[in-house]
C-alpha positions in Angstrom: -14.9 -23.6 38.6 -12.7 -21.8 36.6 -9.5 -20.8 37.9 -8.0 -17.5 36.8 -4.5 -16.0 36.9 -3.6 -12.4 36.5 -0.6 -10.3 35.4 0.1 -6.5 35.7 0.5 -4.6 33.0 3.7 -3.2 32.5 3.9 0.7 33.2 7.3 1.1 31.8 5.5 1.7 28.6 2.7 4.5 27.7 -0.1 3.5 27.4 0.9 0.3 29.9 1.1 -3.0 28.5 -0.2 -6.4 28.7 2.6 -8.6 29.9 2.2 -12.5 30.5 4.6 -14.4 32.6 5.3 -17.6 30.9 8.0 -20.2 31.0 9.6 -21.4 27.7 10.9 -25.0 27.3 12.8 -26.4 24.3 11.9 -30.1 25.0 15.9 -30.8 25.5 16.3 -32.6 28.9 19.6 -31.2 28.8 18.4 -27.4 29.4 16.3 -25.8 31.8 13.4 -23.9 30.7 13.1 -20.2 31.3 10.5 -17.8 32.8 10.1 -14.8 31.7 7.5 -11.9 30.6 6.1 -11.4 27.1 4.2 -8.9 25.7 0.3 -10.6 24.8 0.1 -9.3 21.2 -3.5 -10.0 19.7 -2.4 -8.5 16.3 0.7 -11.3 15.9 -0.2 -14.2 14.2 2.8 -16.0 16.0 5.0 -15.9 18.9 8.3 -14.3 18.6 11.1 -14.6 21.1 14.9 -13.5 21.3 17.3 -15.7 19.8 19.1 -16.0 23.2 15.7 -17.1 25.0 15.5 -20.0 22.2 19.4 -21.0 22.7 19.0 -20.8 26.5 16.3 -23.9 25.8 18.1 -26.2 23.4 15.0 -25.3 21.0 15.3 -27.4 18.0 15.1 -25.5 14.2 11.7 -26.4 12.6 12.1 -24.0 9.4 13.0 -20.4 8.0 10.2 -18.2 7.1 9.6 -15.0 5.3 7.5 -12.5 7.6 6.0 -9.1 6.5 5.5 -6.5 9.4 3.1 -4.2 9.7 5.4 -1.3 8.1 5.3 -3.7 4.8 9.3 -4.7 5.6 9.8 -8.4 4.7 12.1 -10.6 7.4 13.4 -13.8 6.6 14.1 -15.4 10.1 14.2 -19.2 12.0 11.5 -20.7 13.7 12.2 -23.1 16.5 10.1 -25.6 18.4 9.0 -24.9 21.8 6.2 -25.6 24.9 5.1 -22.7 26.5 3.5 -22.9 30.1 0.9 -20.1 31.4 0.4 -21.1 35.0 -0.5 -24.9 35.1 -1.5 -25.1 31.5 1.1 -25.8 28.7 0.7 -25.4 24.9 2.8 -27.6 22.8 4.5 -27.5 19.6 4.9 -23.7 19.6 6.7 -22.7 16.6 8.5 -19.4 17.7 10.0 -17.0 15.5 13.8 -16.4 16.7 13.9 -12.2 17.0 17.4 -10.1 17.6 19.1 -10.2 20.7 17.6 -8.1 23.4 14.0 -7.7 21.5 10.8 -7.9 23.4 9.4 -11.5 23.9 5.9 -11.4 22.1 3.0 -14.0 22.4 1.2 -14.4 19.4 -2.4 -15.9 18.7 -0.9 -19.2 18.2 -0.5 -19.2 21.8 -3.2 -16.6 23.0 -6.1 -18.1 21.3 -5.8 -21.4 23.4 -6.9 -19.3 26.5 -9.8 -16.9 27.3 -7.9 -13.6 28.2 -9.4 -10.5 29.4 -7.3 -7.3 29.1 -8.8 -5.0 31.8 -6.8 -1.5 30.8 -8.4 0.5 33.8 -7.1 -2.1 36.3 -3.8 -2.6 34.2 -4.6 -6.3 34.4 -4.3 -9.1 32.2 -6.7 -12.0 33.5 -6.7 -15.5 32.1 -9.0 -18.3 32.5 -7.8 -21.7 33.3 -9.3 -24.9 32.8 
């Protein structure tokens, strides 16, 4: 039987925004994982996390990439290798882009595509099926 977990939308946004509670781990045993809430963004190719989160978990630098935003702007940003846990399921080898301090954490398709996710707008909940 498939287990399901649900997360409430963030009502601070209009319209309300789908959020998922995640735990980020940088693979370094000297650093504790960090739990946080992230936007579920199926329009984002990859996961983007504030630099302070990546530093807090001791994430290892992977490379520098050039990203093009939805408005056409281009940025050169660093990527770090992490693992992301949602409920009891862990996605390994996620290469998260470091964004500015205090920016919103975003889960992109690199993580979202590992799950069956239902965005139930009328109920303001995100539902994830776990194996």
